[in-house]
N, C-alpha and C positions, 0 to 999 in steps of 0.2 A: 567167403572170399568175394571181394569186389575189385573189378578192373576198371580203371579210368584211362581211356585212351587220350593221352596228352599230346602226342605227335604222331601222325599217320602218313607223313609225306616222305620226301626224298631230299637230296641236297639242293634241289632247285627251289628258288624263292617262291612262296605261295602264300596268299592271304588265307586260303581255305585250310592249309595244313602246315603244321610245324613239322620239323624232322623227327625222327623216331624217339618215342618215349612212352612207356606204359607203367602206370602206378597200380600196384596190388595192395590192397588193404586187407590185413588178416589180424584179427585181434587188435592189439596196440601197435603192431608193426606196420610200417609204411615202406613197401619195397618198390623201388624204382628200377625198371628194366630199360636201360639205355637213357641217354640225356642229350639228345640232339638239339640243334638250334631252334629256339622258340618254345621248348618244353618248359623252361622256367616260367615264362609268361602264362602258359597254359595252366601250370600248377596253380598260380595265383588266381587265375580266372575260375578255377575249379573250387576255390574256397579253401585250399590248403596253403600251408606256409612252408618255406624251405626247411625250417627247423623241424617240421613234422617227419621228414624223411629219416628212416633209421637205417636202411640198407640201399646201396646202389650196386646193380650188377650190369656189366657191359658184355654184350655179345661179341663185339669186336670194336676196334679203335679207329674206324672211319670217322671223319669229322661229323657227319650227320647223325652219328650215334653218341657223340660225346662233346659236342661244341659247347653246351650249357653246363658242363661239369664244374668248371672253375666258378661260374657265376652262382651255382647252387651251393657249393661248399662255402664260398665266401659270405653269401647271404645268410646261410644257416648259422655260421660262426658269428656273424654280426648280431644276430638275434639271441646269441647266448646259448644256442642249442648244443646238445651232446654231440661229440664227434661222430660223423656218420661212418658206417662200416662199408667199405668199398671192396668189391670183388671183380676182377677182370683179368684178361690175358696180359702177359708182358708186352710192352714195358709200362703198364699203368703206375707201378710204384715210381719209376723214374720220371714219368710225366708229372705225377703229383709233386714230387720233390722239385721239379723244375718250376712248378707254379707257386708253391707255398713254402718252399725251403728258404733258408737264411739268405741265399743268393739267387732266389727264384724271381720269376716275372713280377710277383706282387710284393717283393721285399720292401720297395720303397713305400708302397701304400701301407703295408703292415707296420712298418717302423713308425710311420706318422700316427697311425690309428692306436698304436699301443703306447707311444711315448710322448706325444703332443698333449700339453695340459688341457686344452679344449676337448680333444677326443677323450681323455681320461675322465673329464667331468661328465661328459655325455654317458660314457660307459657306466660310471658309478650311479648316475641318475636312473639308468635302466635296471639297477640292482646288481651290477657287476662288481667284482672285487679286483683290486690291483695287487700285484701286477697282472696285466691282461695277457693271457697266453695267446700264441698264434694258432691258426687253424691247424689241427692235427687229425685228418681223416685216418681211420685205421684201415690200411690197405693190405689186401691179400691177393696175391697173383694166383690165378687158377688156370687150369688147362681143360680141354674137353674130357668128359668123364667125371669131373669133380662133382661131389655130392655134398650138400650141407643139410644137417638136421637141426632145425631151429625150435623144436618143440611142437608148436602148433602147426608148423609147416616144414616141408623139406623141399630143396631145390635140386634137381638133377640136370646134367648138361650132356651134350654130345657134340661131336665135330659137325660143323655146317660148311660144306664146300662153297667158297665164295671168293676170297681174295688171297688165298694161300699161294706161294709161301710167304708173301710179304706181311700178311696179318694172320694171327690165330683167330678163327671165327667159331662161334658156338651157337647152339640153340638151347633154350631153357625150358624146363617143366617145373611148375609149382604144384605141389600136392598138399591138401589138408585132409582131414578125416572124412570130409563130405564133398570135396570139389577138386577138380584138376584143370590146369590151364597150361597150354603150351605156346610159347612165342618163339618163332623160328629164327628171329633175326633175319639176315639176308642169306639165302641158301638155295643151292641146286637141289633137285630131287636126289635123295640117297636113303639107303637102308637105315642108317643110324637115326636120322630125323624121323623116319616113318616109325621105327620102333619107339622112339620117344613120345610120339604123339598118339600111340595106340590107346583107344579107350577114353581120350580126354573129353572133358565137358566142353571145353573151348579151345579152338585152334586159331591163332592169329598168324597168318602166313603172308610173306611178302609177295607182291605181284608187280613185276617191273616190266611186263611185256604183254601185249595184246595177243589174242589168238590170231594166227596167220601172219604175224610180224616175223618176217624171215631176215631182217637186217641184222648185221653184226653177228656173225656166227659164234663167236665166243660168248657174247651176252646171251644169245638164244640157248646155248648149251647150259648155261648157268642159271637161267631165269625161267622157271616154269610159268605157263600161262594159266588162265582161269580154269580151263578144262582139266589140265594136268593136276592142278591143285585140288579141284573138286574130286577128282578120281582118287587122289591120295587120301583126302578126308573120308571118302567112302570106304576105302580099304581099311583104314585105321578105325572106323566105326566111332568117329568123333560125333558129338551131339550138335555142336554149332561151329560154323566156320566164318571168319572174317578175313577179307583181303585187305592188305595195307601196303604202304610204301609206294603209293601210286606216283608215276611220273606226271608232270604237268600236262603233257600231251594226251595222257590217258584220262584226264580228270574232267572232261566235259560230260554233259548229261547223256549224250549218245553212247559214248564209250562205257560209261558206268552201267547203262542199261544192258549193253552187250555182255559185259562181265557178269552181271547178275543172271542174265539169261543162260549163259554157259554154265555157271555154277549150279543153278537150280535144275538144269537138265542132266547133270552128272552127279548130283549129290542130294540125297533125300532128307538130310537134316536141315536145320535152320542156317541160311546162308545170306550174307550181307557184305557190304563194304564198310570198313571202319571209318569213322569220322572223329575229328578232334573233339574232345569233351564227351564222347559217347561213354556211357556207363553200363557195365554188364555185372549184375549181381548174381553170382552163381549159387547163392544160398536162398534166393527168392525168385519169384517170377521175373524173368529177364526184362530189362528196360533199356531204352536208348534215350539219352539226353541227360541234362544235368539234374 
C-alpha cells in the first residue's frame, strides 16, 4: 500500500497546499480519498494521469474535499479511461447528474465534444470509436458504517462529527493483508473514529486548531489540537501519525515546529506534518518525497 498526499490544506488558497486529497495505490487499483481544489494538478505533478484513478471515496461534500471532482472525471473521460467508481454520501449521485447529465453543467461542452466533426476526428485519432459516449461515473451513495471488500483491500467507514446535520461526514480505513491506513476526513474526537483507527499503521488526522487557541467555541469543540490528536494516536497504538488540513495561519515554520513538539511529546510513534506530494510506502521503509 502506497499513499501519496495530493492535498494537505484547507479551503484557504495556498501555494504550499492543495485542498484535501489522498491517493492510495494497491495492486492495480488507484483509490482517491477526497478530491479538493488543486488535487488534480498535484495528481499530474505526481506522475499519474486522471484515467489511472479507479475509485473515488468522499468523506463529505464540503467544497474543499470535492472541488476537483468534475475536472478529474471529465479529464479521465477525455483520455478514454474506464468509468471511475465513485462512493460518497448523498447527494453525490444528484451532484454527478447535475454535472454530467443531459441537462447538466457540462452538457453544452459534451454535446460539442461528441457531435462536432472536428472533435470526432480527434477522438478517432486517439483510438476512440464513434459514437462517443458521455462520461458515466458509477456512483454509489454510502452512509457511515458502509464497508467495501475489493479483494486486495477493504474499506471501512464510520461517522465523523463535523458538519452534521447539513452534511453526512465519514472517516475511512483501508486494510490490506499487510498494511492499514486511516484517514479521518474532518472530525471531532469521538469513540467511532478512535475504534476505526485502532492499530493502524498510518493515521492521517486533520488539525485545524493550535494548542491554546480558544477562539470560536464551536470550532474548538469540533477541532482537536496537536496534543489531543497525539494522545488519540497513542491510545489507538498507531505506528505513524501525520497532521493535515492546516489553516494558512498555522502554516508558518514556528507554528509547524510547535505542532511537531506537542505531537512528539505525547506520542511515541513516528509523527510528522503531511505535505503535498509526500509519499508513504507501508510495504517498505517509509519515505517522504516524490
